PDB file as gemmi writes it, atoms N, CA and C in Angstrom:
CRYST1    1.000    1.000    1.000  90.00  90.00  90.00 P 1                      
ATOM      1  N   UNK A   1     -26.144 -68.406  73.406  1.00  0.00           N  
ATOM      2  CA  UNK A   1     -25.074 -67.664  74.070  1.00  0.00           C  
ATOM      3  C   UNK A   1     -23.746 -67.804  73.201  1.00  0.00           C  
ATOM      4  N   UNK A   2     -23.020 -66.695  73.178  1.00  0.00           N  
ATOM      5  CA  UNK A   2     -21.732 -66.758  72.531  1.00  0.00           C  
ATOM      6  C   UNK A   2     -20.837 -65.793  73.290  1.00  0.00           C  
ATOM      7  N   UNK A   3     -19.510 -66.033  73.128  1.00  0.00           N  
ATOM      8  CA  UNK A   3     -18.555 -65.252  73.897  1.00  0.00           C  
ATOM      9  C   UNK A   3     -18.352 -63.884  73.305  1.00  0.00           C  
ATOM     10  N   UNK A   4     -17.754 -63.011  74.050  1.00  0.00           N  
ATOM     11  CA  UNK A   4     -17.420 -61.698  73.585  1.00  0.00           C  
ATOM     12  C   UNK A   4     -16.467 -61.752  72.361  1.00  0.00           C  
ATOM     13  N   UNK A   5     -15.517 -62.741  72.412  1.00  0.00           N  
ATOM     14  CA  UNK A   5     -14.605 -62.931  71.271  1.00  0.00           C  
ATOM     15  C   UNK A   5     -15.325 -63.375  70.028  1.00  0.00           C  
ATOM     16  N   UNK A   6     -16.267 -64.222  70.169  1.00  0.00           N  
ATOM     17  CA  UNK A   6     -17.098 -64.708  69.036  1.00  0.00           C  
ATOM     18  C   UNK A   6     -17.911 -63.579  68.383  1.00  0.00           C  
ATOM     19  N   UNK A   7     -18.465 -62.739  69.329  1.00  0.00           N  
ATOM     20  CA  UNK A   7     -19.185 -61.601  68.854  1.00  0.00           C  
ATOM     21  C   UNK A   7     -18.342 -60.600  68.156  1.00  0.00           C  
ATOM     22  N   UNK A   8     -17.166 -60.335  68.608  1.00  0.00           N  
ATOM     23  CA  UNK A   8     -16.224 -59.447  68.062  1.00  0.00           C  
ATOM     24  C   UNK A   8     -15.815 -59.987  66.673  1.00  0.00           C  
ATOM     25  N   UNK A   9     -15.472 -61.226  66.533  1.00  0.00           N  
ATOM     26  CA  UNK A   9     -15.112 -61.827  65.275  1.00  0.00           C  
ATOM     27  C   UNK A   9     -16.269 -61.735  64.247  1.00  0.00           C  
ATOM     28  N   UNK A  10     -17.486 -62.016  64.712  1.00  0.00           N  
ATOM     29  CA  UNK A  10     -18.619 -61.920  63.821  1.00  0.00           C  
ATOM     30  C   UNK A  10     -18.819 -60.427  63.349  1.00  0.00           C  
ATOM     31  N   UNK A  11     -18.642 -59.433  64.241  1.00  0.00           N  
ATOM     32  CA  UNK A  11     -18.733 -58.045  63.813  1.00  0.00           C  
ATOM     33  C   UNK A  11     -17.620 -57.746  62.733  1.00  0.00           C  
ATOM     34  N   UNK A  12     -16.468 -58.181  62.919  1.00  0.00           N  
ATOM     35  CA  UNK A  12     -15.379 -57.931  61.954  1.00  0.00           C  
ATOM     36  C   UNK A  12     -15.735 -58.555  60.599  1.00  0.00           C  
ATOM     37  N   UNK A  13     -16.212 -59.697  60.595  1.00  0.00           N  
ATOM     38  CA  UNK A  13     -16.666 -60.372  59.385  1.00  0.00           C  
ATOM     39  C   UNK A  13     -17.818 -59.640  58.688  1.00  0.00           C  
ATOM     40  N   UNK A  14     -18.764 -59.233  59.516  1.00  0.00           N  
ATOM     41  CA  UNK A  14     -19.866 -58.461  58.912  1.00  0.00           C  
ATOM     42  C   UNK A  14     -19.431 -57.148  58.286  1.00  0.00           C  
ATOM     43  N   UNK A  15     -18.395 -56.503  58.915  1.00  0.00           N  
ATOM     44  CA  UNK A  15     -17.955 -55.222  58.412  1.00  0.00           C  
ATOM     45  C   UNK A  15     -16.960 -55.318  57.244  1.00  0.00           C  
ATOM     46  N   UNK A  16     -16.040 -56.306  57.374  1.00  0.00           N  
ATOM     47  CA  UNK A  16     -14.943 -56.392  56.414  1.00  0.00           C  
ATOM     48  C   UNK A  16     -15.003 -57.620  55.438  1.00  0.00           C  
ATOM     49  N   UNK A  17     -15.885 -58.485  55.685  1.00  0.00           N  
ATOM     50  CA  UNK A  17     -16.031 -59.674  54.817  1.00  0.00           C  
ATOM     51  C   UNK A  17     -15.239 -60.874  55.477  1.00  0.00           C  
ATOM     52  N   UNK A  18     -15.299 -61.944  54.780  1.00  0.00           N  
ATOM     53  CA  UNK A  18     -14.645 -63.221  55.308  1.00  0.00           C  
ATOM     54  C   UNK A  18     -13.169 -63.023  55.524  1.00  0.00           C  
ATOM     55  N   UNK A  19     -12.688 -63.589  56.603  1.00  0.00           N  
ATOM     56  CA  UNK A  19     -11.283 -63.569  56.961  1.00  0.00           C  
ATOM     57  C   UNK A  19     -10.564 -64.607  56.153  1.00  0.00           C  
ATOM     58  N   UNK A  20      -9.496 -64.224  55.432  1.00  0.00           N  
ATOM     59  CA  UNK A  20      -8.778 -65.216  54.653  1.00  0.00           C  
ATOM     60  C   UNK A  20      -8.369 -66.401  55.532  1.00  0.00           C  
ATOM     61  N   UNK A  21      -8.451 -67.604  55.057  1.00  0.00           N  
ATOM     62  CA  UNK A  21      -8.070 -68.754  55.814  1.00  0.00           C  
ATOM     63  C   UNK A  21      -6.681 -68.706  56.388  1.00  0.00           C  
ATOM     64  N   UNK A  22      -5.738 -68.163  55.613  1.00  0.00           N  
ATOM     65  CA  UNK A  22      -4.394 -68.047  56.114  1.00  0.00           C  
ATOM     66  C   UNK A  22      -4.253 -67.135  57.384  1.00  0.00           C  
ATOM     67  N   UNK A  23      -5.120 -66.168  57.392  1.00  0.00           N  
ATOM     68  CA  UNK A  23      -5.149 -65.265  58.557  1.00  0.00           C  
ATOM     69  C   UNK A  23      -5.960 -65.933  59.753  1.00  0.00           C  
ATOM     70  N   UNK A  24      -7.115 -66.437  59.352  1.00  0.00           N  
ATOM     71  CA  UNK A  24      -8.018 -67.046  60.361  1.00  0.00           C  
ATOM     72  C   UNK A  24      -7.393 -68.152  61.170  1.00  0.00           C  
ATOM     73  N   UNK A  25      -6.549 -68.888  60.440  1.00  0.00           N  
ATOM     74  CA  UNK A  25      -5.948 -70.080  61.140  1.00  0.00           C  
ATOM     75  C   UNK A  25      -4.519 -69.829  61.645  1.00  0.00           C  
ATOM     76  N   UNK A  26      -4.067 -68.572  61.590  1.00  0.00           N  
ATOM     77  CA  UNK A  26      -2.630 -68.301  61.943  1.00  0.00           C  
ATOM     78  C   UNK A  26      -2.437 -68.047  63.446  1.00  0.00           C  
ATOM     79  N   UNK A  27      -3.477 -67.912  64.221  1.00  0.00           N  
ATOM     80  CA  UNK A  27      -3.265 -67.529  65.624  1.00  0.00           C  
ATOM     81  C   UNK A  27      -3.220 -68.768  66.560  1.00  0.00           C  
ATOM     82  N   UNK A  28      -2.717 -68.505  67.700  1.00  0.00           N  
ATOM     83  CA  UNK A  28      -2.553 -69.540  68.734  1.00  0.00           C  
ATOM     84  C   UNK A  28      -3.866 -70.239  69.116  1.00  0.00           C  
ATOM     85  N   UNK A  29      -4.976 -69.438  69.137  1.00  0.00           N  
ATOM     86  CA  UNK A  29      -6.315 -69.893  69.523  1.00  0.00           C  
ATOM     87  C   UNK A  29      -7.221 -70.002  68.352  1.00  0.00           C  
ATOM     88  N   UNK A  30      -6.736 -70.023  67.163  1.00  0.00           N  
ATOM     89  CA  UNK A  30      -7.590 -70.059  65.927  1.00  0.00           C  
ATOM     90  C   UNK A  30      -8.646 -71.164  65.930  1.00  0.00           C  
ATOM     91  N   UNK A  31      -8.201 -72.300  66.375  1.00  0.00           N  
ATOM     92  CA  UNK A  31      -9.132 -73.508  66.258  1.00  0.00           C  
ATOM     93  C   UNK A  31     -10.232 -73.448  67.320  1.00  0.00           C  
ATOM     94  N   UNK A  32     -10.173 -72.445  68.206  1.00  0.00           N  
ATOM     95  CA  UNK A  32     -11.306 -72.288  69.139  1.00  0.00           C  
ATOM     96  C   UNK A  32     -12.452 -71.506  68.488  1.00  0.00           C  
ATOM     97  N   UNK A  33     -12.129 -70.823  67.365  1.00  0.00           N  
ATOM     98  CA  UNK A  33     -13.128 -69.979  66.688  1.00  0.00           C  
ATOM     99  C   UNK A  33     -13.367 -70.321  65.257  1.00  0.00           C  
ATOM    100  N   UNK A  34     -12.442 -70.998  64.580  1.00  0.00           N  
ATOM    101  CA  UNK A  34     -12.577 -71.297  63.197  1.00  0.00           C  
ATOM    102  C   UNK A  34     -12.379 -72.780  62.907  1.00  0.00           C  
ATOM    103  N   UNK A  35     -13.063 -73.258  61.894  1.00  0.00           N  
ATOM    104  CA  UNK A  35     -12.871 -74.673  61.536  1.00  0.00           C  
ATOM    105  C   UNK A  35     -11.722 -74.684  60.563  1.00  0.00           C  
ATOM    106  N   UNK A  36     -11.399 -75.873  60.043  1.00  0.00           N  
ATOM    107  CA  UNK A  36     -10.238 -75.995  59.100  1.00  0.00           C  
ATOM    108  C   UNK A  36     -10.388 -75.208  57.780  1.00  0.00           C  
ATOM    109  N   UNK A  37     -11.583 -74.894  57.448  1.00  0.00           N  
ATOM    110  CA  UNK A  37     -11.867 -74.093  56.245  1.00  0.00           C  
ATOM    111  C   UNK A  37     -11.794 -72.622  56.487  1.00  0.00           C  
ATOM    112  N   UNK A  38     -11.583 -72.238  57.734  1.00  0.00           N  
ATOM    113  CA  UNK A  38     -11.503 -70.808  58.102  1.00  0.00           C  
ATOM    114  C   UNK A  38     -12.793 -70.225  58.378  1.00  0.00           C  
ATOM    115  N   UNK A  39     -13.906 -71.010  58.504  1.00  0.00           N  
ATOM    116  CA  UNK A  39     -15.234 -70.480  58.789  1.00  0.00           C  
ATOM    117  C   UNK A  39     -15.324 -70.316  60.364  1.00  0.00           C  
ATOM    118  N   UNK A  40     -15.976 -69.261  60.784  1.00  0.00           N  
ATOM    119  CA  UNK A  40     -16.256 -69.004  62.177  1.00  0.00           C  
ATOM    120  C   UNK A  40     -17.190 -70.098  62.608  1.00  0.00           C  
ATOM    121  N   UNK A  41     -16.891 -70.715  63.707  1.00  0.00           N  
ATOM    122  CA  UNK A  41     -17.767 -71.790  64.194  1.00  0.00           C  
ATOM    123  C   UNK A  41     -17.976 -71.799  65.703  1.00  0.00           C  
ATOM    124  N   UNK A  42     -18.964 -72.500  66.130  1.00  0.00           N  
ATOM    125  CA  UNK A  42     -19.183 -72.678  67.472  1.00  0.00           C  
ATOM    126  C   UNK A  42     -18.206 -73.591  68.104  1.00  0.00           C  
ATOM    127  N   UNK A  43     -17.828 -73.436  69.386  1.00  0.00           N  
ATOM    128  CA  UNK A  43     -16.951 -74.341  70.003  1.00  0.00           C  
ATOM    129  C   UNK A  43     -17.667 -75.065  71.166  1.00  0.00           C  
ATOM    130  N   UNK A  44     -17.078 -76.223  71.448  1.00  0.00           N  
ATOM    131  CA  UNK A  44     -17.565 -76.913  72.655  1.00  0.00           C  
ATOM    132  C   UNK A  44     -16.244 -77.256  73.456  1.00  0.00           C  
ATOM    133  N   UNK A  45     -16.445 -77.358  74.739  1.00  0.00           N  
ATOM    134  CA  UNK A  45     -15.298 -77.671  75.620  1.00  0.00           C  
ATOM    135  C   UNK A  45     -15.499 -78.983  76.252  1.00  0.00           C  
ATOM    136  N   UNK A  46     -14.560 -79.822  76.069  1.00  0.00           N  
ATOM    137  CA  UNK A  46     -14.584 -81.192  76.666  1.00  0.00           C  
ATOM    138  C   UNK A  46     -13.318 -81.409  77.397  1.00  0.00           C  
ATOM    139  N   UNK A  47     -13.378 -81.649  78.741  1.00  0.00           N  
ATOM    140  CA  UNK A  47     -12.190 -81.882  79.549  1.00  0.00           C  
ATOM    141  C   UNK A  47     -11.168 -80.773  79.380  1.00  0.00           C  
ATOM    142  N   UNK A  48     -11.644 -79.485  79.376  1.00  0.00           N  
ATOM    143  CA  UNK A  48     -10.767 -78.319  79.229  1.00  0.00           C  
ATOM    144  C   UNK A  48     -10.158 -78.160  77.874  1.00  0.00           C  
ATOM    145  N   UNK A  49     -10.512 -78.953  76.842  1.00  0.00           N  
ATOM    146  CA  UNK A  49     -10.039 -78.783  75.534  1.00  0.00           C  
ATOM    147  C   UNK A  49     -11.134 -78.203  74.637  1.00  0.00           C  
ATOM    148  N   UNK A  50     -10.849 -77.295  73.778  1.00  0.00           N  
ATOM    149  CA  UNK A  50     -11.812 -76.656  72.915  1.00  0.00           C  
ATOM    150  C   UNK A  50     -11.856 -77.374  71.539  1.00  0.00           C  
ATOM    151  N   UNK A  51     -13.014 -77.585  71.056  1.00  0.00           N  
ATOM    152  CA  UNK A  51     -13.203 -78.204  69.743  1.00  0.00           C  
ATOM    153  C   UNK A  51     -14.237 -77.381  68.940  1.00  0.00           C  
ATOM    154  N   UNK A  52     -13.895 -77.143  67.705  1.00  0.00           N  
ATOM    155  CA  UNK A  52     -14.805 -76.446  66.793  1.00  0.00           C  
ATOM    156  C   UNK A  52     -15.835 -77.428  66.340  1.00  0.00           C  
ATOM    157  N   UNK A  53     -17.097 -77.059  66.374  1.00  0.00           N  
ATOM    158  CA  UNK A  53     -18.201 -78.008  65.978  1.00  0.00           C  
ATOM    159  C   UNK A  53     -18.413 -77.934  64.471  1.00  0.00           C  
ATOM    160  N   UNK A  54     -17.760 -76.952  63.761  1.00  0.00           N  
ATOM    161  CA  UNK A  54     -17.881 -76.892  62.308  1.00  0.00           C  
ATOM    162  C   UNK A  54     -19.116 -76.086  61.840  1.00  0.00           C  
ATOM    163  N   UNK A  55     -19.849 -75.568  62.766  1.00  0.00           N  
ATOM    164  CA  UNK A  55     -20.967 -74.710  62.306  1.00  0.00           C  
ATOM    165  C   UNK A  55     -21.076 -73.470  63.234  1.00  0.00           C  
ATOM    166  N   UNK A  56     -21.932 -72.657  62.943  1.00  0.00           N  
ATOM    167  CA  UNK A  56     -22.132 -71.369  63.630  1.00  0.00           C  
ATOM    168  C   UNK A  56     -23.404 -71.377  64.403  1.00  0.00           C  
ATOM    169  N   UNK A  57     -23.564 -72.257  65.350  1.00  0.00           N  
ATOM    170  CA  UNK A  57     -24.836 -72.387  66.014  1.00  0.00           C  
ATOM    171  C   UNK A  57     -25.112 -71.240  66.988  1.00  0.00           C  
ATOM    172  N   UNK A  58     -24.093 -70.664  67.567  1.00  0.00           N  
ATOM    173  CA  UNK A  58     -24.358 -69.704  68.571  1.00  0.00           C  
ATOM    174  C   UNK A  58     -24.599 -68.304  67.960  1.00  0.00           C  
ATOM    175  N   UNK A  59     -24.018 -68.043  66.794  1.00  0.00           N  
ATOM    176  CA  UNK A  59     -24.314 -66.830  66.106  1.00  0.00           C  
ATOM    177  C   UNK A  59     -25.001 -67.249  64.814  1.00  0.00           C  
ATOM    178  N   UNK A  60     -26.339 -67.218  64.814  1.00  0.00           N  
ATOM    179  CA  UNK A  60     -27.100 -67.898  63.785  1.00  0.00           C  
ATOM    180  C   UNK A  60     -26.964 -67.191  62.401  1.00  0.00           C  
ATOM    181  N   UNK A  61     -26.892 -65.845  62.453  1.00  0.00           N  
ATOM    182  CA  UNK A  61     -26.872 -65.174  61.127  1.00  0.00           C  
ATOM    183  C   UNK A  61     -25.876 -64.043  61.212  1.00  0.00           C  
ATOM    184  N   UNK A  62     -25.027 -63.962  60.165  1.00  0.00           N  
ATOM    185  CA  UNK A  62     -24.163 -62.828  60.054  1.00  0.00           C  
ATOM    186  C   UNK A  62     -24.848 -61.864  59.062  1.00  0.00           C  
ATOM    187  N   UNK A  63     -24.881 -60.630  59.441  1.00  0.00           N  
ATOM    188  CA  UNK A  63     -25.537 -59.622  58.604  1.00  0.00           C  
ATOM    189  C   UNK A  63     -24.546 -58.638  58.099  1.00  0.00           C  
ATOM    190  N   UNK A  64     -24.041 -58.877  56.878  1.00  0.00           N  
ATOM    191  CA  UNK A  64     -23.015 -57.960  56.361  1.00  0.00           C  
ATOM    192  C   UNK A  64     -23.530 -56.516  56.347  1.00  0.00           C  
ATOM    193  N   UNK A  65     -22.648 -55.571  56.850  1.00  0.00           N  
ATOM    194  CA  UNK A  65     -22.950 -54.180  56.901  1.00  0.00           C  
ATOM    195  C   UNK A  65     -21.619 -53.463  56.714  1.00  0.00           C  
ATOM    196  N   UNK A  66     -21.335 -53.104  55.465  1.00  0.00           N  
ATOM    197  CA  UNK A  66     -20.112 -52.499  55.120  1.00  0.00           C  
ATOM    198  C   UNK A  66     -19.877 -51.172  55.782  1.00  0.00           C  
ATOM    199  N   UNK A  67     -18.593 -50.819  55.841  1.00  0.00           N  
ATOM    200  CA  UNK A  67     -18.170 -49.626  56.574  1.00  0.00           C  
ATOM    201  C   UNK A  67     -18.877 -48.348  56.054  1.00  0.00           C  
ATOM    202  N   UNK A  68     -18.949 -48.219  54.722  1.00  0.00           N  
ATOM    203  CA  UNK A  68     -19.644 -47.109  54.063  1.00  0.00           C  
ATOM    204  C   UNK A  68     -21.126 -47.016  54.639  1.00  0.00           C  
ATOM    205  N   UNK A  69     -21.801 -48.103  54.561  1.00  0.00           N  
ATOM    206  CA  UNK A  69     -23.169 -48.137  55.032  1.00  0.00           C  
ATOM    207  C   UNK A  69     -23.333 -47.811  56.521  1.00  0.00           C  
ATOM    208  N   UNK A  70     -22.372 -48.329  57.338  1.00  0.00           N  
ATOM    209  CA  UNK A  70     -22.422 -48.015  58.737  1.00  0.00           C  
ATOM    210  C   UNK A  70     -22.238 -46.504  58.957  1.00  0.00           C  
ATOM    211  N   UNK A  71     -21.303 -45.867  58.238  1.00  0.00           N  
ATOM    212  CA  UNK A  71     -21.084 -44.427  58.382  1.00  0.00           C  
ATOM    213  C   UNK A  71     -22.286 -43.657  57.952  1.00  0.00           C  
ATOM    214  N   UNK A  72     -22.940 -43.993  56.878  1.00  0.00           N  
ATOM    215  CA  UNK A  72     -24.033 -43.274  56.427  1.00  0.00           C  
ATOM    216  C   UNK A  72     -25.318 -43.519  57.244  1.00  0.00           C  
ATOM    217  N   UNK A  73     -25.634 -44.835  57.490  1.00  0.00           N  
ATOM    218  CA  UNK A  73     -26.843 -45.230  58.156  1.00  0.00           C  
ATOM    219  C   UNK A  73     -26.846 -45.000  59.611  1.00  0.00           C  
ATOM    220  N   UNK A  74     -25.752 -45.270  60.326  1.00  0.00           N  
ATOM    221  CA  UNK A  74     -25.650 -45.255  61.754  1.00  0.00           C  
ATOM    222  C   UNK A  74     -25.103 -43.918  62.267  1.00  0.00           C  
ATOM    223  N   UNK A  75     -24.180 -43.370  61.561  1.00  0.00           N  
ATOM    224  CA  UNK A  75     -23.494 -42.119  62.033  1.00  0.00           C  
ATOM    225  C   UNK A  75     -23.798 -40.848  61.165  1.00  0.00           C  
ATOM    226  N   UNK A  76     -24.767 -41.010  60.226  1.00  0.00           N  
ATOM    227  CA  UNK A  76     -25.263 -39.860  59.460  1.00  0.00           C  
ATOM    228  C   UNK A  76     -24.165 -39.080  58.751  1.00  0.00           C  
ATOM    229  N   UNK A  77     -23.161 -39.809  58.260  1.00  0.00           N  
ATOM    230  CA  UNK A  77     -22.116 -39.135  57.413  1.00  0.00           C  
ATOM    231  C   UNK A  77     -22.729 -38.697  56.078  1.00  0.00           C  
ATOM    232  N   UNK A  78     -22.222 -37.608  55.565  1.00  0.00           N  
ATOM    233  CA  UNK A  78     -22.620 -37.269  54.201  1.00  0.00           C  
ATOM    234  C   UNK A  78     -22.033 -38.272  53.249  1.00  0.00           C  
ATOM    235  N   UNK A  79     -22.713 -38.495  52.127  1.00  0.00           N  
ATOM    236  CA  UNK A  79     -22.288 -39.591  51.198  1.00  0.00           C  
ATOM    237  C   UNK A  79     -20.813 -39.451  50.762  1.00  0.00           C  
ATOM    238  N   UNK A  80     -20.404 -38.266  50.387  1.00  0.00           N  
ATOM    239  CA  UNK A  80     -19.024 -38.123  49.865  1.00  0.00           C  
ATOM    240  C   UNK A  80     -18.017 -38.339  50.997  1.00  0.00           C  
ATOM    241  N   UNK A  81     -18.288 -37.827  52.170  1.00  0.00           N  
ATOM    242  CA  UNK A  81     -17.368 -37.997  53.354  1.00  0.00           C  
ATOM    243  C   UNK A  81     -17.352 -39.481  53.682  1.00  0.00           C  
ATOM    244  N   UNK A  82     -18.458 -40.143  53.670  1.00  0.00           N  
ATOM    245  CA  UNK A  82     -18.499 -41.541  54.030  1.00  0.00           C  
ATOM    246  C   UNK A  82     -17.621 -42.371  52.994  1.00  0.00           C  
ATOM    247  N   UNK A  83     -17.803 -42.019  51.722  1.00  0.00           N  
ATOM    248  CA  UNK A  83     -17.062 -42.723  50.696  1.00  0.00           C  
ATOM    249  C   UNK A  83     -15.527 -42.586  50.912  1.00  0.00           C  
ATOM    250  N   UNK A  84     -15.133 -41.298  51.100  1.00  0.00           N  
ATOM    251  CA  UNK A  84     -13.681 -41.057  51.229  1.00  0.00           C  
ATOM    252  C   UNK A  84     -13.163 -41.684  52.563  1.00  0.00           C  
ATOM    253  N   UNK A  85     -13.908 -41.498  53.612  1.00  0.00           N  
ATOM    254  CA  UNK A  85     -13.358 -41.952  54.919  1.00  0.00           C  
ATOM    255  C   UNK A  85     -13.360 -43.529  54.925  1.00  0.00           C  
ATOM    256  N   UNK A  86     -14.328 -44.132  54.434  1.00  0.00           N  
ATOM    257  CA  UNK A  86     -14.385 -45.621  54.407  1.00  0.00           C  
ATOM    258  C   UNK A  86     -13.258 -46.119  53.438  1.00  0.00           C  
ATOM    259  N   UNK A  87     -13.008 -45.505  52.402  1.00  0.00           N  
ATOM    260  CA  UNK A  87     -11.922 -45.875  51.499  1.00  0.00           C  
ATOM    261  C   UNK A  87     -10.582 -45.744  52.247  1.00  0.00           C  
ATOM    262  N   UNK A  88     -10.383 -44.615  52.992  1.00  0.00           N  
ATOM    263  CA  UNK A  88      -9.243 -44.374  53.733  1.00  0.00           C  
ATOM    264  C   UNK A  88      -8.971 -45.453  54.774  1.00  0.00           C  
ATOM    265  N   UNK A  89     -10.045 -45.794  55.555  1.00  0.00           N  
ATOM    266  CA  UNK A  89      -9.943 -46.756  56.619  1.00  0.00           C  
ATOM    267  C   UNK A  89      -9.669 -48.192  56.073  1.00  0.00           C  
ATOM    268  N   UNK A  90     -10.503 -48.516  55.002  1.00  0.00           N  
ATOM    269  CA  UNK A  90     -10.403 -49.894  54.490  1.00  0.00           C  
ATOM    270  C   UNK A  90      -9.024 -50.224  53.965  1.00  0.00           C  
ATOM    271  N   UNK A  91      -8.295 -49.246  53.481  1.00  0.00           N  
ATOM    272  CA  UNK A  91      -6.912 -49.493  52.988  1.00  0.00           C  
ATOM    273  C   UNK A  91      -6.028 -49.924  54.153  1.00  0.00           C  
ATOM    274  N   UNK A  92      -6.324 -49.569  55.320  1.00  0.00           N  
ATOM    275  CA  UNK A  92      -5.494 -49.892  56.497  1.00  0.00           C  
ATOM    276  C   UNK A  92      -6.037 -51.137  57.190  1.00  0.00           C  
ATOM    277  N   UNK A  93      -7.245 -51.501  56.933  1.00  0.00           N  
ATOM    278  CA  UNK A  93      -7.965 -52.613  57.617  1.00  0.00           C  
ATOM    279  C   UNK A  93      -7.845 -53.985  56.859  1.00  0.00           C  
ATOM    280  N   UNK A  94      -7.107 -54.027  55.706  1.00  0.00           N  
ATOM    281  CA  UNK A  94      -7.022 -55.207  54.939  1.00  0.00           C  
ATOM    282  C   UNK A  94      -6.504 -56.331  55.827  1.00  0.00           C  
ATOM    283  N   UNK A  95      -7.099 -57.491  55.767  1.00  0.00           N  
ATOM    284  CA  UNK A  95      -6.603 -58.608  56.596  1.00  0.00           C  
ATOM    285  C   UNK A  95      -5.219 -59.056  56.251  1.00  0.00           C  
ATOM    286  N   UNK A  96      -4.702 -58.877  55.033  1.00  0.00           N  
ATOM    287  CA  UNK A  96      -3.410 -59.306  54.621  1.00  0.00           C  
ATOM    288  C   UNK A  96      -2.443 -58.072  54.763  1.00  0.00           C  
ATOM    289  N   UNK A  97      -1.457 -58.193  55.668  1.00  0.00           N  
ATOM    290  CA  UNK A  97      -0.579 -57.086  55.893  1.00  0.00           C  
ATOM    291  C   UNK A  97       0.165 -56.548  54.649  1.00  0.00           C  
ATOM    292  N   UNK A  98       0.513 -57.463  53.703  1.00  0.00           N  
ATOM    293  CA  UNK A  98       1.194 -57.000  52.537  1.00  0.00           C  
ATOM    294  C   UNK A  98       0.283 -56.168  51.601  1.00  0.00           C  
ATOM    295  N   UNK A  99      -0.972 -56.180  51.809  1.00  0.00           N  
ATOM    296  CA  UNK A  99      -1.871 -55.416  50.953  1.00  0.00           C  
ATOM    297  C   UNK A  99      -2.335 -54.094  51.670  1.00  0.00           C  
ATOM    298  N   UNK A 100      -1.944 -53.925  52.940  1.00  0.00           N  
ATOM    299  CA  UNK A 100      -2.358 -52.697  53.617  1.00  0.00           C  
ATOM    300  C   UNK A 100      -1.551 -51.515  53.165  1.00  0.00           C  
ATOM    301  N   UNK A 101      -2.247 -50.352  53.187  1.00  0.00           N  
ATOM    302  CA  UNK A 101      -1.581 -49.096  52.756  1.00  0.00           C  
ATOM    303  C   UNK A 101      -0.498 -48.776  53.860  1.00  0.00           C  
ATOM    304  N   UNK A 102       0.585 -48.201  53.336  1.00  0.00           N  
ATOM    305  CA  UNK A 102       1.613 -47.694  54.231  1.00  0.00           C  
ATOM    306  C   UNK A 102       1.280 -46.321  54.858  1.00  0.00           C  
ATOM    307  N   UNK A 103       1.977 -45.939  55.878  1.00  0.00           N  
ATOM    308  CA  UNK A 103       1.675 -44.650  56.439  1.00  0.00           C  
ATOM    309  C   UNK A 103       1.889 -43.517  55.364  1.00  0.00           C  
ATOM    310  N   UNK A 104       2.904 -43.689  54.555  1.00  0.00           N  
ATOM    311  CA  UNK A 104       3.175 -42.670  53.492  1.00  0.00           C  
ATOM    312  C   UNK A 104       2.019 -42.601  52.502  1.00  0.00           C  
ATOM    313  N   UNK A 105       1.434 -43.796  52.124  1.00  0.00           N  
ATOM    314  CA  UNK A 105       0.300 -43.838  51.218  1.00  0.00           C  
ATOM    315  C   UNK A 105      -0.914 -43.248  51.895  1.00  0.00           C  
ATOM    316  N   UNK A 106      -1.099 -43.486  53.129  1.00  0.00           N  
ATOM    317  CA  UNK A 106      -2.274 -42.927  53.829  1.00  0.00           C  
ATOM    318  C   UNK A 106      -2.191 -41.392  53.937  1.00  0.00           C  
ATOM    319  N   UNK A 107      -1.044 -40.838  54.075  1.00  0.00           N  
ATOM    320  CA  UNK A 107      -0.878 -39.399  54.165  1.00  0.00           C  
ATOM    321  C   UNK A 107      -1.289 -38.678  52.856  1.00  0.00           C  
ATOM    322  N   UNK A 108      -1.260 -39.423  51.757  1.00  0.00           N  
ATOM    323  CA  UNK A 108      -1.619 -38.879  50.455  1.00  0.00           C  
ATOM    324  C   UNK A 108      -3.129 -39.043  50.141  1.00  0.00           C  
ATOM    325  N   UNK A 109      -3.841 -39.666  51.026  1.00  0.00           N  
ATOM    326  CA  UNK A 109      -5.262 -39.949  50.712  1.00  0.00           C  
ATOM    327  C   UNK A 109      -6.093 -38.739  50.662  1.00  0.00           C  
ATOM    328  N   UNK A 110      -7.036 -38.599  49.712  1.00  0.00           N  
ATOM    329  CA  UNK A 110      -7.863 -37.439  49.575  1.00  0.00           C  
ATOM    330  C   UNK A 110      -8.701 -37.103  50.752  1.00  0.00           C  
ATOM    331  N   UNK A 111      -8.998 -38.071  51.577  1.00  0.00           N  
ATOM    332  CA  UNK A 111      -9.869 -37.794  52.779  1.00  0.00           C  
ATOM    333  C   UNK A 111      -9.141 -36.785  53.723  1.00  0.00           C  
ATOM    334  N   UNK A 112      -7.851 -36.865  53.760  1.00  0.00           N  
ATOM    335  CA  UNK A 112      -7.057 -35.962  54.648  1.00  0.00           C  
ATOM    336  C   UNK A 112      -7.037 -34.536  54.091  1.00  0.00           C  
ATOM    337  N   UNK A 113      -7.486 -34.331  52.919  1.00  0.00           N  
ATOM    338  CA  UNK A 113      -7.510 -33.006  52.263  1.00  0.00           C  
ATOM    339  C   UNK A 113      -8.897 -32.337  52.352  1.00  0.00           C  
ATOM    340  N   UNK A 114      -9.869 -33.036  52.929  1.00  0.00           N  
ATOM    341  CA  UNK A 114     -11.250 -32.403  53.089  1.00  0.00           C  
ATOM    342  C   UNK A 114     -11.219 -31.171  53.934  1.00  0.00           C  
TER     343      UNK A 114                                                      
END                                                                             
């Protein structure tokens, strides 16, 4: 068993890759889901306090499935459309805010010209 939050984090990691440690550990509840190295981990609750066990026992296997592959394999996008759309989205989904595309940059993306 794992929580909805753990499942959501696992899906994000499968789709976008490992979350940078600086991002993973920056939240108020980070230590409920990540160990000190930033790895997603199982939690245990003792006397209403959450502790990371340091491993991922509840979600045994993460299966990376990139956005391009999801669009092609699950949603039957054409290859060119999947390539352009995934490139468009991934620029906005970067974990590090300083690396994300601005709105002005997004408006110039080739996917919007299809």
